[in-house]
PDB file with SEQRES, HELIX, SHEET and CRYST1 records, atoms N, CA, C and O in Angstrom:
SEQRES   1 A   70  MET THR ASN SER ARG THR SER THR ARG PRO TRP LEU PRO          
SEQRES   2 A   70  ASP GLU GLU ALA GLU LEU LEU SER LEU PHE ALA SER GLY          
SEQRES   3 A   70  VAL THR ALA GLU GLN VAL GLY GLU ARG LEU HIS ARG SER          
SEQRES   4 A   70  ARG GLN ALA VAL TYR ALA ARG LEU GLN ARG PHE GLN LYS          
SEQRES   5 A   70  GLN HIS GLY ARG ALA SER ARG VAL SER GLY LYS SER PHE          
SEQRES   6 A   70  ALA GLN LEU PRO LYS                                          
HELIX    1 AA1 ARG A    5  SER A    7  5                                   3    
HELIX    2 AA2 PRO A   13  ALA A   24  1                                  12    
HELIX    3 AA3 ALA A   29  LEU A   36  1                                   8    
HELIX    4 AA4 ARG A   40  LYS A   52  1                                  13    
CRYST1    1.000    1.000    1.000  90.00  90.00  90.00 P 1           1          
ATOM      1  N   MET A   1    -116.022  56.615   0.610  1.00  0.00           N  
ATOM      2  CA  MET A   1    -115.718  57.728  -0.274  1.00  0.00           C  
ATOM      3  C   MET A   1    -116.201  59.014   0.401  1.00  0.00           C  
ATOM      4  O   MET A   1    -117.334  59.088   0.877  1.00  0.00           O  
ATOM      5  N   THR A   2    -115.354  59.997   0.435  1.00  0.00           N  
ATOM      6  CA  THR A   2    -115.722  61.244   1.092  1.00  0.00           C  
ATOM      7  C   THR A   2    -116.128  62.281   0.064  1.00  0.00           C  
ATOM      8  O   THR A   2    -115.884  62.126  -1.133  1.00  0.00           O  
ATOM      9  N   ASN A   3    -116.748  63.333   0.549  1.00  0.00           N  
ATOM     10  CA  ASN A   3    -117.177  64.417  -0.323  1.00  0.00           C  
ATOM     11  C   ASN A   3    -116.298  65.652  -0.134  1.00  0.00           C  
ATOM     12  O   ASN A   3    -116.696  66.762  -0.487  1.00  0.00           O  
ATOM     13  N   SER A   4    -115.118  65.460   0.414  1.00  0.00           N  
ATOM     14  CA  SER A   4    -114.213  66.560   0.693  1.00  0.00           C  
ATOM     15  C   SER A   4    -113.422  66.944  -0.551  1.00  0.00           C  
ATOM     16  O   SER A   4    -112.854  66.082  -1.222  1.00  0.00           O  
ATOM     17  N   ARG A   5    -113.385  68.226  -0.855  1.00  0.00           N  
ATOM     18  CA  ARG A   5    -112.627  68.688  -2.019  1.00  0.00           C  
ATOM     19  C   ARG A   5    -111.131  68.445  -1.848  1.00  0.00           C  
ATOM     20  O   ARG A   5    -110.404  68.362  -2.838  1.00  0.00           O  
ATOM     21  N   THR A   6    -110.665  68.332  -0.618  1.00  0.00           N  
ATOM     22  CA  THR A   6    -109.241  68.089  -0.399  1.00  0.00           C  
ATOM     23  C   THR A   6    -108.833  66.682  -0.808  1.00  0.00           C  
ATOM     24  O   THR A   6    -107.651  66.416  -1.026  1.00  0.00           O  
ATOM     25  N   SER A   7    -109.805  65.778  -0.914  1.00  0.00           N  
ATOM     26  CA  SER A   7    -109.491  64.409  -1.283  1.00  0.00           C  
ATOM     27  C   SER A   7    -109.669  64.150  -2.777  1.00  0.00           C  
ATOM     28  O   SER A   7    -109.458  63.026  -3.232  1.00  0.00           O  
ATOM     29  N   THR A   8    -110.049  65.161  -3.540  1.00  0.00           N  
ATOM     30  CA  THR A   8    -110.239  64.969  -4.972  1.00  0.00           C  
ATOM     31  C   THR A   8    -108.954  65.243  -5.735  1.00  0.00           C  
ATOM     32  O   THR A   8    -108.116  66.038  -5.309  1.00  0.00           O  
ATOM     33  N   ARG A   9    -108.818  64.580  -6.854  1.00  0.00           N  
ATOM     34  CA  ARG A   9    -107.655  64.750  -7.714  1.00  0.00           C  
ATOM     35  C   ARG A   9    -108.033  65.724  -8.824  1.00  0.00           C  
ATOM     36  O   ARG A   9    -109.035  65.514  -9.507  1.00  0.00           O  
ATOM     37  N   PRO A  10    -107.250  66.788  -9.017  1.00  0.00           N  
ATOM     38  CA  PRO A  10    -107.595  67.758 -10.062  1.00  0.00           C  
ATOM     39  C   PRO A  10    -107.529  67.138 -11.459  1.00  0.00           C  
ATOM     40  O   PRO A  10    -106.768  66.204 -11.715  1.00  0.00           O  
ATOM     41  N   TRP A  11    -108.347  67.687 -12.345  1.00  0.00           N  
ATOM     42  CA  TRP A  11    -108.362  67.229 -13.734  1.00  0.00           C  
ATOM     43  C   TRP A  11    -107.226  67.909 -14.490  1.00  0.00           C  
ATOM     44  O   TRP A  11    -107.072  69.129 -14.428  1.00  0.00           O  
ATOM     45  N   LEU A  12    -106.442  67.121 -15.197  1.00  0.00           N  
ATOM     46  CA  LEU A  12    -105.368  67.660 -16.029  1.00  0.00           C  
ATOM     47  C   LEU A  12    -105.930  67.987 -17.413  1.00  0.00           C  
ATOM     48  O   LEU A  12    -106.903  67.369 -17.845  1.00  0.00           O  
ATOM     49  N   PRO A  13    -105.329  68.951 -18.107  1.00  0.00           N  
ATOM     50  CA  PRO A  13    -105.844  69.318 -19.439  1.00  0.00           C  
ATOM     51  C   PRO A  13    -105.944  68.147 -20.410  1.00  0.00           C  
ATOM     52  O   PRO A  13    -106.896  68.073 -21.188  1.00  0.00           O  
ATOM     53  N   ASP A  14    -104.974  67.227 -20.377  1.00  0.00           N  
ATOM     54  CA  ASP A  14    -105.061  66.088 -21.300  1.00  0.00           C  
ATOM     55  C   ASP A  14    -106.183  65.131 -20.908  1.00  0.00           C  
ATOM     56  O   ASP A  14    -106.772  64.484 -21.775  1.00  0.00           O  
ATOM     57  N   GLU A  15    -106.487  65.031 -19.611  1.00  0.00           N  
ATOM     58  CA  GLU A  15    -107.624  64.213 -19.174  1.00  0.00           C  
ATOM     59  C   GLU A  15    -108.942  64.835 -19.624  1.00  0.00           C  
ATOM     60  O   GLU A  15    -109.857  64.130 -20.051  1.00  0.00           O  
ATOM     61  N   GLU A  16    -109.029  66.159 -19.524  1.00  0.00           N  
ATOM     62  CA  GLU A  16    -110.237  66.852 -19.976  1.00  0.00           C  
ATOM     63  C   GLU A  16    -110.442  66.661 -21.470  1.00  0.00           C  
ATOM     64  O   GLU A  16    -111.562  66.427 -21.924  1.00  0.00           O  
ATOM     65  N   ALA A  17    -109.354  66.760 -22.239  1.00  0.00           N  
ATOM     66  CA  ALA A  17    -109.450  66.580 -23.685  1.00  0.00           C  
ATOM     67  C   ALA A  17    -109.906  65.164 -24.019  1.00  0.00           C  
ATOM     68  O   ALA A  17    -110.740  64.968 -24.903  1.00  0.00           O  
ATOM     69  N   GLU A  18    -109.359  64.182 -23.314  1.00  0.00           N  
ATOM     70  CA  GLU A  18    -109.758  62.798 -23.560  1.00  0.00           C  
ATOM     71  C   GLU A  18    -111.210  62.571 -23.143  1.00  0.00           C  
ATOM     72  O   GLU A  18    -111.950  61.863 -23.825  1.00  0.00           O  
ATOM     73  N   LEU A  19    -111.618  63.171 -22.024  1.00  0.00           N  
ATOM     74  CA  LEU A  19    -113.005  63.079 -21.574  1.00  0.00           C  
ATOM     75  C   LEU A  19    -113.950  63.581 -22.663  1.00  0.00           C  
ATOM     76  O   LEU A  19    -114.925  62.909 -23.002  1.00  0.00           O  
ATOM     77  N   LEU A  20    -113.663  64.754 -23.206  1.00  0.00           N  
ATOM     78  CA  LEU A  20    -114.534  65.328 -24.229  1.00  0.00           C  
ATOM     79  C   LEU A  20    -114.522  64.500 -25.504  1.00  0.00           C  
ATOM     80  O   LEU A  20    -115.560  64.320 -26.140  1.00  0.00           O  
ATOM     81  N   SER A  21    -113.362  64.000 -25.875  1.00  0.00           N  
ATOM     82  CA  SER A  21    -113.255  63.178 -27.079  1.00  0.00           C  
ATOM     83  C   SER A  21    -114.039  61.877 -26.935  1.00  0.00           C  
ATOM     84  O   SER A  21    -114.784  61.490 -27.836  1.00  0.00           O  
ATOM     85  N   LEU A  22    -113.867  61.207 -25.800  1.00  0.00           N  
ATOM     86  CA  LEU A  22    -114.588  59.952 -25.568  1.00  0.00           C  
ATOM     87  C   LEU A  22    -116.087  60.188 -25.498  1.00  0.00           C  
ATOM     88  O   LEU A  22    -116.869  59.421 -26.060  1.00  0.00           O  
ATOM     89  N   PHE A  23    -116.487  61.246 -24.808  1.00  0.00           N  
ATOM     90  CA  PHE A  23    -117.906  61.565 -24.683  1.00  0.00           C  
ATOM     91  C   PHE A  23    -118.510  61.844 -26.052  1.00  0.00           C  
ATOM     92  O   PHE A  23    -119.621  61.397 -26.339  1.00  0.00           O  
ATOM     93  N   ALA A  24    -117.795  62.576 -26.900  1.00  0.00           N  
ATOM     94  CA  ALA A  24    -118.288  62.897 -28.240  1.00  0.00           C  
ATOM     95  C   ALA A  24    -118.416  61.652 -29.110  1.00  0.00           C  
ATOM     96  O   ALA A  24    -119.245  61.605 -30.018  1.00  0.00           O  
ATOM     97  N   SER A  25    -117.593  60.649 -28.831  1.00  0.00           N  
ATOM     98  CA  SER A  25    -117.646  59.432 -29.639  1.00  0.00           C  
ATOM     99  C   SER A  25    -118.680  58.432 -29.130  1.00  0.00           C  
ATOM    100  O   SER A  25    -118.813  57.340 -29.683  1.00  0.00           O  
ATOM    101  N   GLY A  26    -119.417  58.803 -28.067  1.00  0.00           N  
ATOM    102  CA  GLY A  26    -120.514  57.974 -27.603  1.00  0.00           C  
ATOM    103  C   GLY A  26    -120.175  56.990 -26.494  1.00  0.00           C  
ATOM    104  O   GLY A  26    -120.988  56.124 -26.170  1.00  0.00           O  
ATOM    105  N   VAL A  27    -118.998  57.106 -25.911  1.00  0.00           N  
ATOM    106  CA  VAL A  27    -118.600  56.223 -24.818  1.00  0.00           C  
ATOM    107  C   VAL A  27    -119.401  56.617 -23.575  1.00  0.00           C  
ATOM    108  O   VAL A  27    -119.627  57.803 -23.338  1.00  0.00           O  
ATOM    109  N   THR A  28    -119.826  55.641 -22.787  1.00  0.00           N  
ATOM    110  CA  THR A  28    -120.620  55.929 -21.594  1.00  0.00           C  
ATOM    111  C   THR A  28    -119.757  56.567 -20.506  1.00  0.00           C  
ATOM    112  O   THR A  28    -118.532  56.442 -20.518  1.00  0.00           O  
ATOM    113  N   ALA A  29    -120.409  57.249 -19.572  1.00  0.00           N  
ATOM    114  CA  ALA A  29    -119.695  57.895 -18.469  1.00  0.00           C  
ATOM    115  C   ALA A  29    -118.956  56.862 -17.626  1.00  0.00           C  
ATOM    116  O   ALA A  29    -117.858  57.128 -17.138  1.00  0.00           O  
ATOM    117  N   GLU A  30    -119.545  55.707 -17.457  1.00  0.00           N  
ATOM    118  CA  GLU A  30    -118.888  54.652 -16.684  1.00  0.00           C  
ATOM    119  C   GLU A  30    -117.609  54.189 -17.382  1.00  0.00           C  
ATOM    120  O   GLU A  30    -116.582  53.992 -16.731  1.00  0.00           O  
ATOM    121  N   GLN A  31    -117.668  54.014 -18.704  1.00  0.00           N  
ATOM    122  CA  GLN A  31    -116.485  53.592 -19.463  1.00  0.00           C  
ATOM    123  C   GLN A  31    -115.409  54.678 -19.457  1.00  0.00           C  
ATOM    124  O   GLN A  31    -114.220  54.380 -19.348  1.00  0.00           O  
ATOM    125  N   VAL A  32    -115.832  55.933 -19.575  1.00  0.00           N  
ATOM    126  CA  VAL A  32    -114.872  57.053 -19.513  1.00  0.00           C  
ATOM    127  C   VAL A  32    -114.193  57.045 -18.152  1.00  0.00           C  
ATOM    128  O   VAL A  32    -112.975  57.197 -18.065  1.00  0.00           O  
ATOM    129  N   GLY A  33    -114.967  56.871 -17.095  1.00  0.00           N  
ATOM    130  CA  GLY A  33    -114.414  56.836 -15.752  1.00  0.00           C  
ATOM    131  C   GLY A  33    -113.395  55.728 -15.563  1.00  0.00           C  
ATOM    132  O   GLY A  33    -112.346  55.936 -14.952  1.00  0.00           O  
ATOM    133  N   GLU A  34    -113.703  54.553 -16.087  1.00  0.00           N  
ATOM    134  CA  GLU A  34    -112.767  53.435 -15.985  1.00  0.00           C  
ATOM    135  C   GLU A  34    -111.460  53.759 -16.708  1.00  0.00           C  
ATOM    136  O   GLU A  34    -110.374  53.481 -16.200  1.00  0.00           O  
ATOM    137  N   ARG A  35    -111.574  54.339 -17.879  1.00  0.00           N  
ATOM    138  CA  ARG A  35    -110.376  54.651 -18.664  1.00  0.00           C  
ATOM    139  C   ARG A  35    -109.519  55.740 -18.005  1.00  0.00           C  
ATOM    140  O   ARG A  35    -108.291  55.685 -18.061  1.00  0.00           O  
ATOM    141  N   LEU A  36    -110.171  56.724 -17.384  1.00  0.00           N  
ATOM    142  CA  LEU A  36    -109.444  57.834 -16.762  1.00  0.00           C  
ATOM    143  C   LEU A  36    -109.214  57.624 -15.265  1.00  0.00           C  
ATOM    144  O   LEU A  36    -108.686  58.505 -14.586  1.00  0.00           O  
ATOM    145  N   HIS A  37    -109.610  56.459 -14.753  1.00  0.00           N  
ATOM    146  CA  HIS A  37    -109.475  56.150 -13.323  1.00  0.00           C  
ATOM    147  C   HIS A  37    -110.206  57.182 -12.473  1.00  0.00           C  
ATOM    148  O   HIS A  37    -109.677  57.703 -11.491  1.00  0.00           O  
ATOM    149  N   ARG A  38    -111.446  57.459 -12.889  1.00  0.00           N  
ATOM    150  CA  ARG A  38    -112.329  58.389 -12.186  1.00  0.00           C  
ATOM    151  C   ARG A  38    -113.663  57.700 -11.960  1.00  0.00           C  
ATOM    152  O   ARG A  38    -113.988  56.725 -12.637  1.00  0.00           O  
ATOM    153  N   SER A  39    -114.427  58.202 -11.017  1.00  0.00           N  
ATOM    154  CA  SER A  39    -115.760  57.644 -10.804  1.00  0.00           C  
ATOM    155  C   SER A  39    -116.716  58.172 -11.874  1.00  0.00           C  
ATOM    156  O   SER A  39    -116.466  59.198 -12.507  1.00  0.00           O  
ATOM    157  N   ARG A  40    -117.804  57.449 -12.052  1.00  0.00           N  
ATOM    158  CA  ARG A  40    -118.834  57.886 -12.994  1.00  0.00           C  
ATOM    159  C   ARG A  40    -119.368  59.253 -12.576  1.00  0.00           C  
ATOM    160  O   ARG A  40    -119.657  60.098 -13.423  1.00  0.00           O  
ATOM    161  N   GLN A  41    -119.497  59.464 -11.277  1.00  0.00           N  
ATOM    162  CA  GLN A  41    -119.987  60.738 -10.764  1.00  0.00           C  
ATOM    163  C   GLN A  41    -119.006  61.870 -11.070  1.00  0.00           C  
ATOM    164  O   GLN A  41    -119.426  62.989 -11.364  1.00  0.00           O  
ATOM    165  N   ALA A  42    -117.712  61.590 -11.004  1.00  0.00           N  
ATOM    166  CA  ALA A  42    -116.706  62.605 -11.317  1.00  0.00           C  
ATOM    167  C   ALA A  42    -116.788  63.006 -12.795  1.00  0.00           C  
ATOM    168  O   ALA A  42    -116.622  64.176 -13.142  1.00  0.00           O  
ATOM    169  N   VAL A  43    -117.044  62.031 -13.646  1.00  0.00           N  
ATOM    170  CA  VAL A  43    -117.185  62.305 -15.082  1.00  0.00           C  
ATOM    171  C   VAL A  43    -118.404  63.189 -15.322  1.00  0.00           C  
ATOM    172  O   VAL A  43    -118.321  64.183 -16.043  1.00  0.00           O  
ATOM    173  N   TYR A  44    -119.541  62.825 -14.716  1.00  0.00           N  
ATOM    174  CA  TYR A  44    -120.747  63.635 -14.874  1.00  0.00           C  
ATOM    175  C   TYR A  44    -120.538  65.049 -14.340  1.00  0.00           C  
ATOM    176  O   TYR A  44    -120.970  66.018 -14.963  1.00  0.00           O  
ATOM    177  N   ALA A  45    -119.887  65.170 -13.207  1.00  0.00           N  
ATOM    178  CA  ALA A  45    -119.651  66.494 -12.613  1.00  0.00           C  
ATOM    179  C   ALA A  45    -118.780  67.356 -13.516  1.00  0.00           C  
ATOM    180  O   ALA A  45    -119.023  68.554 -13.660  1.00  0.00           O  
ATOM    181  N   ARG A  46    -117.762  66.747 -14.126  1.00  0.00           N  
ATOM    182  CA  ARG A  46    -116.886  67.522 -15.006  1.00  0.00           C  
ATOM    183  C   ARG A  46    -117.634  67.952 -16.261  1.00  0.00           C  
ATOM    184  O   ARG A  46    -117.463  69.076 -16.731  1.00  0.00           O  
ATOM    185  N   LEU A  47    -118.453  67.076 -16.801  1.00  0.00           N  
ATOM    186  CA  LEU A  47    -119.244  67.437 -17.977  1.00  0.00           C  
ATOM    187  C   LEU A  47    -120.219  68.568 -17.652  1.00  0.00           C  
ATOM    188  O   LEU A  47    -120.430  69.459 -18.475  1.00  0.00           O  
ATOM    189  N   GLN A  48    -120.809  68.537 -16.468  1.00  0.00           N  
ATOM    190  CA  GLN A  48    -121.704  69.627 -16.063  1.00  0.00           C  
ATOM    191  C   GLN A  48    -120.935  70.939 -15.941  1.00  0.00           C  
ATOM    192  O   GLN A  48    -121.448  71.995 -16.310  1.00  0.00           O  
ATOM    193  N   ARG A  49    -119.727  70.878 -15.433  1.00  0.00           N  
ATOM    194  CA  ARG A  49    -118.919  72.096 -15.317  1.00  0.00           C  
ATOM    195  C   ARG A  49    -118.640  72.678 -16.705  1.00  0.00           C  
ATOM    196  O   ARG A  49    -118.694  73.894 -16.887  1.00  0.00           O  
ATOM    197  N   PHE A  50    -118.345  71.827 -17.674  1.00  0.00           N  
ATOM    198  CA  PHE A  50    -118.116  72.314 -19.042  1.00  0.00           C  
ATOM    199  C   PHE A  50    -119.361  72.999 -19.580  1.00  0.00           C  
ATOM    200  O   PHE A  50    -119.264  74.032 -20.242  1.00  0.00           O  
ATOM    201  N   GLN A  51    -120.530  72.432 -19.302  1.00  0.00           N  
ATOM    202  CA  GLN A  51    -121.769  73.042 -19.784  1.00  0.00           C  
ATOM    203  C   GLN A  51    -121.982  74.412 -19.143  1.00  0.00           C  
ATOM    204  O   GLN A  51    -122.416  75.345 -19.818  1.00  0.00           O  
ATOM    205  N   LYS A  52    -121.685  74.543 -17.860  1.00  0.00           N  
ATOM    206  CA  LYS A  52    -121.850  75.823 -17.172  1.00  0.00           C  
ATOM    207  C   LYS A  52    -120.864  76.868 -17.679  1.00  0.00           C  
ATOM    208  O   LYS A  52    -121.187  78.056 -17.719  1.00  0.00           O  
ATOM    209  N   GLN A  53    -119.663  76.436 -18.069  1.00  0.00           N  
ATOM    210  CA  GLN A  53    -118.622  77.362 -18.489  1.00  0.00           C  
ATOM    211  C   GLN A  53    -118.665  77.655 -19.988  1.00  0.00           C  
ATOM    212  O   GLN A  53    -117.805  78.372 -20.501  1.00  0.00           O  
ATOM    213  N   HIS A  54    -119.643  77.114 -20.687  1.00  0.00           N  
ATOM    214  CA  HIS A  54    -119.728  77.288 -22.135  1.00  0.00           C  
ATOM    215  C   HIS A  54    -119.611  78.768 -22.518  1.00  0.00           C  
ATOM    216  O   HIS A  54    -120.429  79.592 -22.110  1.00  0.00           O  
ATOM    217  N   GLY A  55    -118.603  79.083 -23.292  1.00  0.00           N  
ATOM    218  CA  GLY A  55    -118.411  80.452 -23.768  1.00  0.00           C  
ATOM    219  C   GLY A  55    -117.704  81.366 -22.794  1.00  0.00           C  
ATOM    220  O   GLY A  55    -117.567  82.557 -23.072  1.00  0.00           O  
ATOM    221  N   ARG A  56    -117.248  80.854 -21.657  1.00  0.00           N  
ATOM    222  CA  ARG A  56    -116.572  81.686 -20.673  1.00  0.00           C  
ATOM    223  C   ARG A  56    -115.066  81.523 -20.788  1.00  0.00           C  
ATOM    224  O   ARG A  56    -114.572  80.518 -21.299  1.00  0.00           O  
ATOM    225  N   ALA A  57    -114.347  82.524 -20.307  1.00  0.00           N  
ATOM    226  CA  ALA A  57    -112.894  82.480 -20.315  1.00  0.00           C  
ATOM    227  C   ALA A  57    -112.378  82.547 -18.883  1.00  0.00           C  
ATOM    228  O   ALA A  57    -113.027  83.108 -18.001  1.00  0.00           O  
ATOM    229  N   SER A  58    -111.225  81.977 -18.671  1.00  0.00           N  
ATOM    230  CA  SER A  58    -110.600  81.992 -17.358  1.00  0.00           C  
ATOM    231  C   SER A  58    -110.207  83.411 -16.976  1.00  0.00           C  
ATOM    232  O   SER A  58    -109.646  84.141 -17.793  1.00  0.00           O  
ATOM    233  N   ARG A  59    -110.497  83.804 -15.746  1.00  0.00           N  
ATOM    234  CA  ARG A  59    -110.099  85.126 -15.275  1.00  0.00           C  
ATOM    235  C   ARG A  59    -108.597  85.193 -15.049  1.00  0.00           C  
ATOM    236  O   ARG A  59    -108.018  86.280 -15.063  1.00  0.00           O  
ATOM    237  N   VAL A  60    -107.963  84.059 -14.843  1.00  0.00           N  
ATOM    238  CA  VAL A  60    -106.534  84.018 -14.564  1.00  0.00           C  
ATOM    239  C   VAL A  60    -105.719  84.066 -15.856  1.00  0.00           C  
ATOM    240  O   VAL A  60    -104.843  84.918 -16.008  1.00  0.00           O  
ATOM    241  N   SER A  61    -106.005  83.158 -16.781  1.00  0.00           N  
ATOM    242  CA  SER A  61    -105.192  83.060 -17.990  1.00  0.00           C  
ATOM    243  C   SER A  61    -105.795  83.771 -19.190  1.00  0.00           C  
ATOM    244  O   SER A  61    -105.079  84.084 -20.141  1.00  0.00           O  
ATOM    245  N   GLY A  62    -107.098  84.034 -19.166  1.00  0.00           N  
ATOM    246  CA  GLY A  62    -107.757  84.636 -20.311  1.00  0.00           C  
ATOM    247  C   GLY A  62    -108.098  83.641 -21.404  1.00  0.00           C  
ATOM    248  O   GLY A  62    -108.730  84.002 -22.397  1.00  0.00           O  
ATOM    249  N   LYS A  63    -107.685  82.385 -21.233  1.00  0.00           N  
ATOM    250  CA  LYS A  63    -107.971  81.358 -22.232  1.00  0.00           C  
ATOM    251  C   LYS A  63    -109.387  80.831 -22.035  1.00  0.00           C  
ATOM    252  O   LYS A  63    -109.911  80.824 -20.921  1.00  0.00           O  
ATOM    253  N   SER A  64    -109.990  80.398 -23.117  1.00  0.00           N  
ATOM    254  CA  SER A  64    -111.331  79.818 -23.043  1.00  0.00           C  
ATOM    255  C   SER A  64    -111.259  78.475 -22.354  1.00  0.00           C  
ATOM    256  O   SER A  64    -110.277  77.747 -22.490  1.00  0.00           O  
ATOM    257  N   PHE A  65    -112.312  78.149 -21.607  1.00  0.00           N  
ATOM    258  CA  PHE A  65    -112.409  76.835 -21.002  1.00  0.00           C  
ATOM    259  C   PHE A  65    -112.689  75.814 -22.092  1.00  0.00           C  
ATOM    260  O   PHE A  65    -113.189  76.151 -23.166  1.00  0.00           O  
ATOM    261  N   ALA A  66    -112.363  74.569 -21.804  1.00  0.00           N  
ATOM    262  CA  ALA A  66    -112.689  73.498 -22.746  1.00  0.00           C  
ATOM    263  C   ALA A  66    -114.197  73.475 -22.953  1.00  0.00           C  
ATOM    264  O   ALA A  66    -114.963  73.763 -22.034  1.00  0.00           O  
ATOM    265  N   GLN A  67    -114.610  73.136 -24.149  1.00  0.00           N  
ATOM    266  CA  GLN A  67    -116.031  73.141 -24.497  1.00  0.00           C  
ATOM    267  C   GLN A  67    -116.514  71.742 -24.803  1.00  0.00           C  
ATOM    268  O   GLN A  67    -115.766  70.907 -25.312  1.00  0.00           O  
ATOM    269  N   LEU A  68    -117.764  71.496 -24.491  1.00  0.00           N  
ATOM    270  CA  LEU A  68    -118.383  70.244 -24.892  1.00  0.00           C  
ATOM    271  C   LEU A  68    -118.538  70.240 -26.398  1.00  0.00           C  
ATOM    272  O   LEU A  68    -118.880  71.269 -26.981  1.00  0.00           O  
ATOM    273  N   PRO A  69    -118.295  69.117 -27.042  1.00  0.00           N  
ATOM    274  CA  PRO A  69    -118.497  69.054 -28.492  1.00  0.00           C  
ATOM    275  C   PRO A  69    -119.975  69.224 -28.827  1.00  0.00           C  
ATOM    276  O   PRO A  69    -120.844  68.835 -28.045  1.00  0.00           O  
ATOM    277  N   LYS A  70    -120.253  69.799 -29.976  1.00  0.00           N  
ATOM    278  CA  LYS A  70    -121.649  70.029 -30.401  1.00  0.00           C  
ATOM    279  C   LYS A  70    -122.151  68.882 -31.232  1.00  0.00           C  
ATOM    280  O   LYS A  70    -123.298  68.898 -31.677  1.00  0.00           O  
TER     281      LYS A  70                                                      
END                                                                             
Protein backbone atom coordinates (compact mmCIF):
# COMPACT_ATOMS: atom_id res chain seq x y z
CA MET A 1 0.00 0.00 0.00
CA THR A 2 1.44 3.35 -0.96
CA ASN A 3 1.03 6.74 0.62
CA SER A 4 0.75 8.57 -2.70
CA ARG A 5 -2.24 10.85 -3.14
CA THR A 6 -2.35 9.87 -6.81
CA SER A 7 -3.26 6.32 -5.82
CA THR A 8 -6.18 7.31 -3.59
CA ARG A 9 -9.79 7.21 -4.67
CA PRO A 10 -11.73 10.43 -4.01
CA TRP A 11 -14.69 10.34 -1.66
CA LEU A 12 -18.05 10.81 -3.37
CA PRO A 13 -20.78 12.84 -1.62
CA ASP A 14 -22.99 9.77 -1.17
CA GLU A 15 -20.07 7.86 0.38
CA GLU A 16 -19.45 10.73 2.79
CA ALA A 17 -23.13 10.80 3.74
CA GLU A 18 -23.13 7.05 4.36
CA LEU A 19 -19.89 7.34 6.36
CA LEU A 20 -21.43 9.94 8.65
CA SER A 21 -24.68 8.02 8.99
CA LEU A 22 -22.94 4.75 9.85
CA PHE A 23 -20.57 6.48 12.26
CA ALA A 24 -23.49 8.19 14.02
CA SER A 25 -25.24 4.86 14.42
CA GLY A 26 -22.24 3.39 16.24
CA VAL A 27 -20.72 1.24 13.50
CA THR A 28 -16.96 0.75 13.92
CA ALA A 29 -14.46 2.31 11.51
CA GLU A 30 -13.43 -1.14 10.35
CA GLN A 31 -17.05 -2.07 9.54
CA VAL A 32 -17.59 1.27 7.76
CA GLY A 33 -14.46 0.63 5.72
CA GLU A 34 -15.61 -2.83 4.71
CA ARG A 35 -19.00 -1.50 3.62
CA LEU A 36 -17.51 1.40 1.62
CA HIS A 37 -14.54 -0.63 0.32
CA ARG A 38 -12.10 1.67 2.13
CA SER A 39 -9.39 1.01 4.66
CA ARG A 40 -9.95 1.68 8.34
CA GLN A 41 -7.27 4.35 8.10
CA ALA A 42 -9.11 6.05 5.21
CA VAL A 43 -12.27 6.17 7.32
CA TYR A 44 -10.41 7.71 10.27
CA ALA A 45 -8.70 10.24 8.00
CA ARG A 46 -12.01 11.32 6.48
CA LEU A 47 -13.61 11.70 9.89
CA GLN A 48 -10.67 13.84 11.02
CA ARG A 49 -11.09 16.03 7.95
CA PHE A 50 -14.76 16.58 8.84
CA GLN A 51 -13.74 17.62 12.35
CA LYS A 52 -11.20 20.11 10.98
CA GLN A 53 -13.72 21.56 8.52
CA HIS A 54 -16.48 21.94 11.11
CA GLY A 55 -18.33 25.16 10.32
CA ARG A 56 -16.31 25.94 7.19
CA ALA A 57 -17.58 26.45 3.67
CA SER A 58 -15.99 25.51 0.38
CA ARG A 59 -14.16 28.37 -1.31
CA VAL A 60 -15.19 26.97 -4.69
CA SER A 61 -18.90 26.28 -4.28
CA GLY A 62 -19.73 28.25 -1.14
CA LYS A 63 -21.56 25.21 0.24
CA SER A 64 -20.88 23.99 3.75
CA PHE A 65 -18.77 20.89 4.13
CA ALA A 66 -20.41 17.78 5.50
CA GLN A 67 -20.51 17.82 9.29
CA LEU A 68 -19.99 15.15 11.86
CA PRO A 69 -23.23 14.34 13.67
CA LYS A 70 -23.47 15.72 17.22
